[in-house]
Structure formats: C-alpha cells, structure tokens
NUKE-567591 format. One line per 4 residues: number of its first residue (from 1); for each residue x, z, y of C-alpha. Coordinates in steps of 0.1 Angstrom, whole numbers. Each point is the difference from the previous one (the first is absolute). Layout:
N
NUM> X:Z:Y ~ ...
//
This chain:
248
1> -219:33:-36 ~ 36:-3:12 ~ -10:13:34 ~ -14:32:-15
5> 30:4:-23 ~ 24:-5:29 ~ -17:25:22 ~ -3:26:-28
9> 37:-4:-8 ~ 11:2:37 ~ -18:34:2 ~ 15:13:-33
13> 35:-13:8 ~ -1:16:34 ~ -5:34:-16 ~ 29:-6:-23
17> 23:-6:30 ~ -11:29:22 ~ 14:34:3 ~ 27:21:18
21> -9:-14:34 ~ 3:-35:-12 ~ -24:-27:-12 ~ -31:-15:14
25> -22:11:29 ~ -33:-19:5 ~ -10:-2:37 ~ -28:-26:-2
29> -19:-18:-28 ~ -30:-19:14 ~ -18:-34:-2 ~ 10:-27:25
33> -13:-34:11 ~ 20:-23:21 ~ -4:-38:6 ~ -23:-3:-30
37> 23:19:-23 ~ -14:32:-16 ~ 20:26:-19 ~ 14:35:0
41> 25:12:26 ~ 25:28:-8 ~ 26:18:21 ~ 24:21:-20
45> 33:18:7 ~ 27:0:-28 ~ 23:30:3 ~ 31:-13:-17
49> 29:24:5 ~ 13:0:-36 ~ -13:-35:-7 ~ 25:-18:21
53> 38:-3:-7 ~ 24:26:13 ~ 16:-24:25 ~ -33:-4:17
57> -7:38:0 ~ 33:7:16 ~ -4:-25:28 ~ -37:-1:7
61> -20:26:21 ~ -25:19:-21 ~ -29:-18:18 ~ 13:-33:-14
65> -7:12:-35 ~ -37:3:6 ~ -13:-36:-4 ~ -34:-10:13
69> -19:-26:-20 ~ -30:-19:12 ~ -18:-21:-26 ~ -30:-24:2
73> -13:-4:-35 ~ -24:-30:-4 ~ 1:-16:-35 ~ 14:-23:-10
77> 24:3:29 ~ 16:32:13 ~ 25:6:27 ~ 21:31:7
81> 23:5:29 ~ 19:27:18 ~ 22:3:30 ~ 35:-6:-11
85> -11:-24:-17 ~ -11:-1:-36 ~ -28:-25:-5 ~ -16:-6:-33
89> -25:-29:-4 ~ -18:-4:-33 ~ -21:-28:-15 ~ -18:7:-32
93> -4:-32:-21 ~ -17:-5:-34 ~ 31:-13:-17 ~ 32:12:-17
97> 24:-5:29 ~ 9:-37:0 ~ -10:-9:36 ~ 26:-6:27
101> -2:11:36 ~ -35:13:-2 ~ 4:16:35 ~ 5:-35:16
105> 34:7:15 ~ 17:-29:19 ~ 28:-18:-18 ~ 29:17:18
109> -14:35:-6 ~ -8:-8:-37 ~ 37:-9:-5 ~ 9:36:8
113> -24:16:-24 ~ 14:17:-31 ~ -27:-4:-27 ~ 0:30:-24
117> -22:0:-31 ~ -13:33:-12 ~ -10:4:-37 ~ -17:34:-5
121> 8:-2:-37 ~ 37:-5:5 ~ 17:34:-3 ~ 33:-15:12
125> -17:-2:35 ~ -6:38:0 ~ 26:24:13 ~ 9:25:-28
129> -10:29:23 ~ -34:-15:5 ~ -9:-7:-36 ~ -29:19:-16
133> -12:-8:-35 ~ -37:6:10 ~ 4:-26:28 ~ 14:-27:-22
137> -23:-30:-4 ~ 19:-9:-32 ~ -12:32:-16 ~ -34:5:17
141> -33:-9:-17 ~ -32:3:20 ~ -28:17:-19 ~ -27:-13:23
145> 11:-36:4 ~ 22:-7:-31 ~ 28:-13:23 ~ 36:6:-8
149> 26:6:-12 ~ 16:-30:17 ~ 25:-20:-21 ~ 30:-20:13
153> -22:-32:3 ~ -30:16:16 ~ 1:-22:30 ~ 0:-32:-21
157> -28:12:-22 ~ -22:13:28 ~ -15:-34:13 ~ -13:-6:-36
161> -20:32:0 ~ -32:-12:18 ~ -16:35:-2 ~ 29:17:18
165> 2:-5:38 ~ 34:-2:15 ~ 15:-1:34 ~ 34:-2:18
169> 8:20:32 ~ 23:-22:21 ~ 18:23:24 ~ 19:-12:30
173> 23:28:13 ~ 16:-4:34 ~ 25:26:11 ~ 16:3:35
177> 22:30:8 ~ 20:-1:32 ~ 26:28:-1 ~ 34:-15:6
181> 23:5:-30 ~ -28:9:-24 ~ -23:-30:3 ~ 10:-19:-32
185> 5:31:-21 ~ -34:15:9 ~ -19:-33:-3 ~ 15:-6:-35
189> -8:35:-11 ~ -36:-3:12 ~ -5:-33:-19 ~ 13:16:-32
193> -22:30:5 ~ -31:-22:5 ~ 7:-18:-33 ~ 4:34:-17
197> -32:13:15 ~ -20:-31:-9 ~ 13:1:-36 ~ -7:37:-5
201> -34:-1:17 ~ -14:-29:-20 ~ 13:14:-33 ~ -19:32:9
205> -31:-20:10 ~ -1:-17:-34 ~ 5:32:-19 ~ -26:19:20
209> -27:-26:-7 ~ -22:24:-20 ~ -1:24:29 ~ -13:-26:25
213> -18:-27:-19 ~ -34:17:3 ~ 4:9:37 ~ -17:-18:29
217> 10:-2:37 ~ -22:30:9 ~ 19:20:-26 ~ 33:-12:15
221> -10:9:36 ~ -10:35:-11 ~ 33:4:-19 ~ 20:-12:30
225> -14:27:22 ~ 7:27:-27 ~ 35:-14:-4 ~ 6:2:38
229> -7:37:-1 ~ 21:5:-31 ~ 30:-18:15 ~ -1:23:31
233> 2:30:-23 ~ 26:-14:-23 ~ 24:-9:28 ~ 1:37:9
237> -3:17:-33 ~ 15:-22:-27 ~ 38:-7:-6 ~ 16:-33:8
241> -9:-25:-27 ~ -3:-37:-8 ~ 23:-29:6 ~ 33:8:18
245> 25:-25:14 ~ 25:-15:-24 ~ 35:0:16 ~ 21:-32:-5
//
C-alpha cells in the first residue's frame, strides 16, 4: 500500500508547490522495462526560482533554476537522477531503520556517508515555517485504519503490533555541483533541503492515509494524468506557493 500512498502524496504535494510560474511540470509518465526490471518512468521539470537561496539566484542563469528529474520507480528499489547531479536511490525495507549500508557501498565510500535519521513524529525536525497541525502525525487519527496519533515511542512499539505493517525508506542522496566557489555551499544546501522534503512529505503521506488507503494503481494512474493537466494550469494562473528556500 505504501506505493499507492507515495504516488498519491507526490501528486498532491506537487499541487501544493506549483504556482506563479514555479513548481512541477510533468513531461513523461509511462511504464518501462529494462534488463528484467519493470516500473514507472517519469521525467519532470522543477521550476525553482523562489525555492533556491538568494546567492544562487544572483549568480545562476535562469535556465539553471529549471531542474530536470528523471526517475525509474520499481519497488522496492527506486532511483532518481538529474544532470548536475542529484541522485537519490531508495530501498524500501520491512523494518524500523536499523540496517546499515543497505545500498552496498564500498568501505571507502561508506565512510563518507552522513547517516541522518528522520522521525516523522518528531516536531523538532520540522522547520517552523513548514509546520501544519493537520499534517502532524502526533495529532492525526485515521478513521479508516485506526492508526495514529504517533507517540514518542512509536518506533519501539511498532514491531510488537503484528497487524500493523511497517517499512523504512532508506534513501542515499548523492550531490555533485561543479561551480567553482559555490560547490560546497550549494551541495550542503541541497542535502538540507532533501532532508526537509523527505520529512515533510512522509508526514503528509501518513496524515493523508484516509484519502489514499482505498485507492488502487488504476486510480493512481488516472489521478496522475488529471494532476499533470492541473499543474500546467496552476503554474500559469496560481500565485507562488509552497516551500521556499531558508536562508542561512
């Protein structure tokens, strides 16, 4: 069911971030099969003008603020890449996040990895500007599933609830940015933004469960096509909205 919930939430979150010429543009969303792997391929453009820090806006050409994302989604493994380079590789595992090096990195590369734990019920991990009470897993109670609200020890208690499936998304984020003088600053900014995005997104996914729990993949594909058309209109007609860059 996580796959349905994730895809539903991606569509809804995209609408929350689109307007004023900014946000998400979907170019392709189609099945793929390659070397025995089957999944869904998407090609999106993220128009990011107000969503990057001012030092980047001042120095970067406008075309650099339109980021192309190409994603190959095949559960339980997904990979996302784009050209300058942000690469996100995800393994979905049926545990609570205790595994190490699930992506099988060599020892030298693993030493350089900064492991960050995200707890969707920990409000201290949420930027004040991003907080919404209706998207707080500590306050949300699902009518359809009975899940929630999440308490401070929810991760410790979860393995004992045999009727409640659980999963951890292990995300490996690789960032390479080769503009002299900006490389470290931009790479650090992107890593912080990815953590912020993952945190907000999965809090939303949990709190939207009653909206997606009864859907199937056919419903999702139909919704994605409707959302693609909505996004095209919203970029033109709606005001700028959603997450903006936090300046250091």
